[in-house]
C-alpha positions as CSV (number, residue, x, y, z in Angstrom):
1,M,59.7,281.6,105.0
2,S,60.3,280.0,108.5
3,D,63.4,280.3,110.3
4,F,66.5,278.7,108.7
5,Y,69.0,279.5,111.2
6,Q,68.8,280.1,115.0
7,N,68.9,283.7,116.3
8,G,68.2,283.3,120.0
9,I,65.1,281.4,121.4
10,I,62.2,282.7,119.3
11,T,61.2,282.0,115.8
12,N,62.3,284.3,113.0
13,F,60.2,284.8,109.7
14,H,62.5,286.2,107.1
15,N,61.3,288.2,104.0
16,L,63.6,286.1,101.7
17,T,61.6,285.9,98.6
18,R,59.8,289.2,98.8
19,R,56.7,287.5,98.0
20,P,54.2,289.8,96.3
21,V,51.7,291.5,98.8
22,E,48.8,290.4,96.5
23,E,49.8,286.7,97.3
24,L,50.0,287.3,100.9
25,E,46.6,289.0,101.0
26,A,45.0,286.1,99.1
27,D,46.3,283.8,101.7
28,L,44.9,286.1,104.5
29,V,41.5,286.4,102.9
30,R,41.2,282.6,103.1
31,F,42.6,282.7,106.8
32,A,40.0,285.3,107.6
33,K,37.1,282.9,107.2
34,R,38.5,280.9,110.1
35,R,40.2,283.6,112.0
36,P,38.8,287.1,111.6
37,M,41.5,289.9,111.9
38,G,41.6,293.4,113.0
39,L,44.0,296.4,113.4
40,I,44.7,298.9,116.1
41,L,45.9,302.3,115.2
42,P,46.9,304.5,118.2
43,S,46.9,308.1,117.1
44,L,47.2,311.6,118.1
45,Y,45.0,313.9,116.3
46,S,48.0,316.1,115.2
47,E,48.9,312.8,113.1
48,L,45.8,313.3,111.0
49,E,47.3,316.6,109.7
50,G,50.6,314.9,108.6
51,P,51.3,313.1,105.3
52,A,52.1,309.7,107.0
53,L,48.5,308.8,108.1
54,V,47.0,310.0,104.9
55,N,49.1,307.5,103.1
56,I,48.3,304.7,105.8
57,V,44.6,305.3,105.4
58,D,44.9,305.1,101.6
59,E,46.9,301.9,101.8
60,L,44.4,300.4,104.2
61,T,41.5,301.0,102.0
62,R,42.9,298.3,99.6
63,V,43.3,295.7,102.5
64,P,40.6,293.0,101.8
65,Y,41.0,290.8,104.9
66,L,40.3,293.0,107.9
67,N,37.1,292.6,109.8
68,E,37.7,295.6,112.0
69,I,39.9,298.7,112.6
70,V,40.0,300.4,115.9
71,I,41.5,303.8,116.1
72,G,42.5,305.4,119.5
73,L,42.3,309.1,119.1
74,D,44.1,311.3,121.7
75,R,44.4,315.0,122.2
76,A,41.2,315.8,120.2
77,D,38.4,318.2,121.2
78,R,34.9,317.9,119.9
79,G,35.5,319.5,116.4
80,Q,38.7,317.6,115.9
81,F,36.7,314.4,116.7
82,L,34.2,315.1,114.1
83,R,36.9,315.8,111.5
84,A,38.6,312.5,112.6
85,R,35.3,310.8,111.8
86,E,35.2,312.3,108.3
87,F,39.1,311.5,107.8
88,F,38.5,307.8,108.5
89,S,35.2,307.4,106.8
90,K,37.0,306.4,103.5
91,L,38.0,303.1,105.2
92,P,35.7,300.4,103.6
93,Q,36.3,298.1,106.7
94,H,34.2,298.1,109.8
95,H,35.9,300.8,111.9
96,R,35.5,302.7,115.2
97,I,37.3,305.6,116.7
98,L,37.8,305.7,120.5
99,W,37.6,309.3,121.5
100,N,39.6,309.2,124.6
101,D,39.0,312.7,125.5
102,G,35.3,312.7,124.9
103,P,32.8,313.0,127.9
104,R,31.6,309.3,127.4
105,L,35.0,307.7,127.7
106,K,36.2,310.1,130.3
107,A,33.3,309.3,132.5
108,L,34.0,305.6,132.2
109,D,37.7,306.3,133.0
110,A,36.7,308.4,136.0
111,E,35.0,305.3,137.4
112,L,37.9,303.2,136.9
113,E,40.3,305.9,138.6
114,A,37.9,305.9,141.6
115,E,38.7,302.2,142.2
116,G,42.5,302.8,141.3
117,I,42.5,300.5,138.1
118,S,42.7,303.2,135.5
119,P,46.0,304.3,133.6
120,Q,48.0,306.7,135.7
121,E,49.1,308.9,133.0
122,S,48.2,309.7,129.4
123,G,50.2,308.5,126.4
124,K,50.5,305.6,124.0
125,G,50.2,302.9,126.6
126,R,46.9,304.2,127.9
127,N,45.7,304.5,124.3
128,V,46.6,301.0,123.3
129,W,45.2,299.7,126.7
130,Y,41.7,301.2,125.9
131,C,41.9,300.0,122.3
132,A,42.6,296.4,123.6
133,G,39.6,296.6,125.8
134,Y,37.3,297.7,122.9
135,V,38.6,294.9,120.9
136,Q,37.6,292.5,123.5
137,A,34.3,294.3,123.8
138,S,33.4,294.2,120.1
139,R,34.3,290.5,119.7
140,R,34.7,290.8,116.0
141,T,38.4,289.5,115.7
142,E,40.5,286.6,116.8
143,A,43.8,287.9,115.6
144,V,44.8,291.7,115.9
145,A,47.7,293.7,114.7
146,L,49.0,297.1,116.0
147,H,51.2,299.6,114.3
148,D,52.0,303.3,114.6
149,C,50.5,306.1,112.7
150,D,53.6,307.9,111.8
151,I,55.2,305.4,109.4
152,V,56.2,307.7,106.4
153,T,57.3,304.6,104.3
154,Y,54.2,302.6,104.8
155,D,52.7,300.0,102.4
156,R,50.1,297.6,103.1
157,G,52.5,294.6,102.7
158,L,53.9,295.6,106.3
159,L,50.6,294.7,107.8
160,A,50.2,291.5,105.8
161,R,53.5,290.3,106.8
162,L,53.0,291.4,110.4
163,I,49.7,289.6,110.9
164,Y,50.4,286.4,108.9
165,P,52.1,284.3,111.6
166,V,49.3,284.8,114.2
167,A,46.5,284.5,111.5
168,H,47.6,281.2,109.9
169,P,45.2,278.6,111.1
170,Q,47.9,275.9,111.1
171,F,50.4,278.0,113.1
172,N,50.4,278.0,116.9
173,Y,52.0,281.5,117.5
174,E,50.2,283.7,120.1
175,F,52.3,286.8,119.5
176,C,54.5,288.3,116.7
177,K,56.8,291.3,116.8
178,G,57.8,293.2,113.6
179,Y,61.4,294.1,112.8
180,Y,63.0,295.9,109.9
181,S,66.2,297.8,109.1
182,R,66.5,301.4,110.6
183,I,68.1,303.1,107.6
184,A,66.7,306.2,106.0
185,D,68.2,309.3,104.2
186,G,71.7,307.6,104.0
187,K,72.1,307.0,107.8
188,L,71.5,304.7,110.7
189,N,68.5,305.3,112.8
190,G,67.1,303.5,115.9
191,R,69.5,305.1,118.3
192,V,67.5,304.1,121.5
193,A,67.6,300.4,120.4
194,R,71.1,300.4,119.0
195,L,72.9,302.6,121.6
196,M,70.9,301.9,124.9
197,V,68.6,298.8,124.8
198,I,70.9,296.3,123.2
199,P,74.0,297.4,125.2
200,L,72.0,297.6,128.5
201,I,70.6,294.0,128.0
202,R,74.1,292.7,127.3
203,A,75.5,294.5,130.4
204,L,72.8,293.0,132.5
205,K,73.5,289.5,131.2
206,T,77.3,290.1,131.8
207,I,76.5,291.2,135.5
208,Y,73.7,288.8,136.3
209,G,74.4,285.9,134.2
210,P,72.6,284.3,131.3
211,L,69.0,284.6,132.6
212,P,66.4,283.1,130.2
213,Y,64.5,286.5,130.3
214,L,67.5,288.4,129.0
215,D,68.4,285.8,126.6
216,Y,64.8,286.1,125.3
217,L,64.9,290.0,124.9
218,D,68.2,289.7,123.2
219,S,66.7,287.5,120.7
220,Y,64.7,290.4,119.2
221,R,66.2,292.2,116.4
222,Y,64.4,295.3,117.1
223,P,62.8,295.2,120.5
224,L,61.4,298.8,120.3
225,S,59.5,298.4,117.1
226,G,55.8,299.6,117.5
227,E,54.6,296.9,115.3
228,F,53.2,293.7,116.7
229,S,50.4,291.2,116.3
230,M,48.7,288.7,118.5
231,R,45.7,286.5,119.1
232,T,43.0,288.5,120.7
233,D,42.8,286.4,123.8
234,V,46.5,287.7,124.6
235,L,44.8,291.0,125.4
236,D,42.9,289.6,128.4
237,G,45.8,289.0,130.7
238,I,48.7,291.3,129.9
239,R,49.7,294.2,132.1
240,I,51.3,297.0,130.1
241,P,53.2,300.1,131.1
242,S,51.5,303.4,130.4
243,D,54.9,305.2,129.6
244,W,57.6,304.7,127.1
245,G,58.4,301.3,128.4
246,L,55.3,300.0,126.6
247,E,57.3,297.9,124.0
248,I,59.5,296.2,126.6
249,G,56.7,295.8,128.9
250,V,54.6,293.8,126.2
251,L,57.6,291.6,125.5
252,S,58.1,291.0,129.2
253,E,54.3,290.2,129.6
254,V,54.0,287.6,126.7
255,H,57.3,286.0,127.9
256,R,55.7,285.6,131.4
257,N,52.4,284.2,130.0
258,Y,53.5,281.9,127.0
259,S,56.2,279.5,126.0
260,T,58.8,281.0,123.7
261,K,57.6,278.4,121.1
262,R,54.4,280.4,120.7
263,L,56.3,283.8,120.1
264,C,57.9,284.9,116.9
265,Q,59.2,287.9,115.0
266,V,58.9,288.8,111.4
267,D,60.8,290.9,108.8
268,I,58.0,293.3,107.8
269,A,59.6,296.1,105.6
270,D,62.7,296.7,103.4
271,I,62.4,300.3,104.1
272,Y,61.1,302.0,107.3
273,D,61.0,305.5,108.5
274,H,58.9,307.5,111.0
275,K,58.8,310.6,112.9
276,H,62.1,310.9,114.9
277,Q,62.1,311.8,118.5
278,P,64.4,314.6,119.5
279,V,67.2,313.6,122.0
280,S,66.0,316.4,124.5
281,E,69.3,316.5,126.5
282,D,68.0,319.3,128.7
283,D,64.4,317.9,129.2
284,A,64.0,314.7,131.1
285,S,60.3,314.7,130.4
286,G,60.5,314.4,126.7
287,G,62.3,312.8,123.6
288,L,64.7,310.1,123.8
289,N,65.8,311.4,127.2
290,R,62.4,310.4,128.7
291,M,62.2,307.3,126.7
292,S,65.5,305.8,127.9
293,L,64.6,306.6,131.6
294,D,61.3,304.7,131.2
295,I,62.9,301.7,129.4
296,A,65.6,301.2,131.9
297,K,63.0,301.3,134.8
298,A,60.9,298.7,133.0
299,L,63.9,296.5,132.7
300,Y,64.9,297.0,136.5
301,R,61.2,296.2,137.6
302,K,61.2,293.1,135.5
303,L,64.4,291.8,136.9
304,A,63.2,292.5,140.4
305,T,60.1,290.3,139.8
306,L,62.5,287.6,138.8
307,G,64.3,287.8,142.0
308,V,67.3,289.7,140.9
309,Q,68.6,291.7,143.7
310,I,69.6,295.1,142.6
311,S,71.2,297.7,145.1
312,A,72.3,301.3,144.8
313,E,75.8,300.0,144.3
314,S,74.7,297.8,141.5
315,F,73.8,300.6,139.2
316,R,77.5,302.0,139.1
317,T,78.6,298.6,138.0
318,I,75.7,298.5,135.4
319,K,76.6,301.8,134.1
320,A,80.2,301.1,133.6
321,T,79.6,297.8,131.8
322,Y,76.9,299.4,129.7
323,Y,79.2,302.3,128.9
324,R,82.0,300.0,127.6
325,I,79.8,297.7,125.6
326,A,77.9,300.7,124.1
327,L,81.3,302.3,122.9
328,D,82.3,299.0,121.4
329,L,79.1,298.9,119.5
330,I,79.6,302.4,118.1
331,E,82.9,301.1,116.7
332,T,81.0,298.3,114.9
333,Y,78.1,300.6,113.7
334,D,80.7,303.0,112.3
335,N,82.5,300.3,110.4
336,D,79.0,298.9,109.2
337,A,78.2,302.4,108.1
338,I,81.4,302.9,106.2
339,M,81.1,299.6,104.4
340,N,77.6,300.4,103.2
341,G,78.2,303.9,102.4
342,L,76.0,305.4,105.1
343,K,76.6,308.4,107.4
344,L,77.2,308.0,111.1
345,D,78.1,310.9,113.4
346,R,80.4,309.3,116.1
347,H,80.3,312.4,118.2
348,S,76.5,312.5,118.5
349,E,76.5,308.7,119.0
350,E,78.9,308.9,121.9
351,Q,76.9,311.9,123.3
352,A,73.7,309.9,123.1
353,V,75.6,307.0,125.0
354,E,76.7,309.5,127.8
355,L,73.0,310.7,128.3
356,F,71.8,307.2,128.5
357,A,74.6,306.0,130.8
358,S,73.4,309.0,133.2
359,N,69.8,307.8,132.8
360,I,70.7,304.3,133.7
361,M,71.7,305.7,137.1
362,E,68.7,308.1,137.3
363,A,66.3,305.3,136.5
364,G,68.0,303.2,139.1
365,K,67.5,305.9,141.7
366,A,63.8,306.3,140.8
367,F,63.5,302.5,141.0
368,L,64.9,302.4,144.6
369,E,63.1,305.6,145.9
370,Y,59.5,304.7,144.8
371,P,59.1,301.1,145.7
372,R,55.4,301.6,145.8
373,D,55.2,303.0,142.3
374,K,52.4,301.3,140.2
375,P,54.0,301.2,136.7
376,F,51.5,298.8,135.1
377,I,48.0,299.4,133.9
378,P,45.9,296.5,135.4
379,S,44.9,293.7,133.0
380,W,41.4,293.7,131.5
381,N,40.8,290.5,133.6
382,R,41.1,292.5,136.7
383,V,39.1,295.4,135.5
384,Q,36.1,293.2,134.5
385,A,36.3,291.5,138.0
386,A,35.8,295.0,139.4
387,F,33.2,296.2,136.8
388,P,31.7,293.1,135.1
389,D,29.8,295.2,132.6
390,V,32.6,297.5,131.7
391,L,33.2,296.2,128.1
392,E,29.6,296.4,127.3
393,R,29.5,300.0,128.6
394,M,32.6,300.9,126.7
395,H,31.1,299.4,123.4
396,E,28.0,301.4,123.9
397,A,29.9,304.7,124.5
398,V,32.1,304.1,121.4
399,E,28.9,303.4,119.3
400,L,27.3,306.6,120.5
401,D,30.3,308.6,119.7
402,N,30.7,307.1,116.3
403,Q,27.0,306.8,115.2
404,G,25.2,309.4,117.3
405,K,25.6,313.1,118.2
406,V,28.6,314.3,120.2
């Protein structure tokens, strides 16, 4: 069902009728004849040992419309890669695993690094970037979805709803973001989105005025969701962060490259739960602590590219404005939880806001102290300009890893 009320400046698709997944898939099978579809799964090897990915693969074996599945595998030695090949072998669709720690892809990465155009750090952003390159190299799809591998409540209807808007041959959407309610085990989740991103965006709007970019971000119901889909050609020109700013970075890039009429969001799940990151109050290199730092830096960098002047004094104002808005939102969340019979620990919520407020200042300090920082991985258009045969060589390396001896 298309948008029947306005929520910002992008189109919403609501899961109003709870249409059966079999009907959605029947449509997608027809769409696939004109617009082949694929799926990217960025994964750590450790996720192969948990229950979430086992269920995801079981569900994907029943998906009839995918032409390709690309799995990005991180932190795997040779023996683990071979086990991963066996683990994913039950998938009936054409599928390939990018062994990112294998000698072939590491050798290719070393060449890119010598030219200064490889990802600067490991992580999900790097994994997704290489998967995006492989999707272009394989040329098997015209629309591709991406979702995480730690979704413990996964069912294949999530994927069908996620890819539908960009797969429909009569729709003109280039990019689609998934959203869902963050409720599990009788409590509200999604702390970074609720307590950091939303109040920070609104604080920036209060200080710098109603910028189209900030209005755009504020239109997303869950801007940090790891589920999105796009036409394959979108992958050519976007530059994404390699850190926890990945989701905000992708939203920023598609806003830069496309009209908001070509962007949408869709309700993909009634129930959604995944592996929860610890807050890590005492460790700025991990958990929600690191995530909030990276997201704040991503927002500051984007505002700077739009001509917004941010000084050291500005961050004190941003922090104070954010803090007040976040505390007001906690009151709203608490009332909402009570009304719906959910649990919400106001003490831990306010502790998280205090940490995020501190990180708003720390991110500002890093933003000012490292002006030459290169936060974005180069686009694949740029990489191909430097290495015209890079996609063909990547494709060959992946084929050898998946079909030959390693």
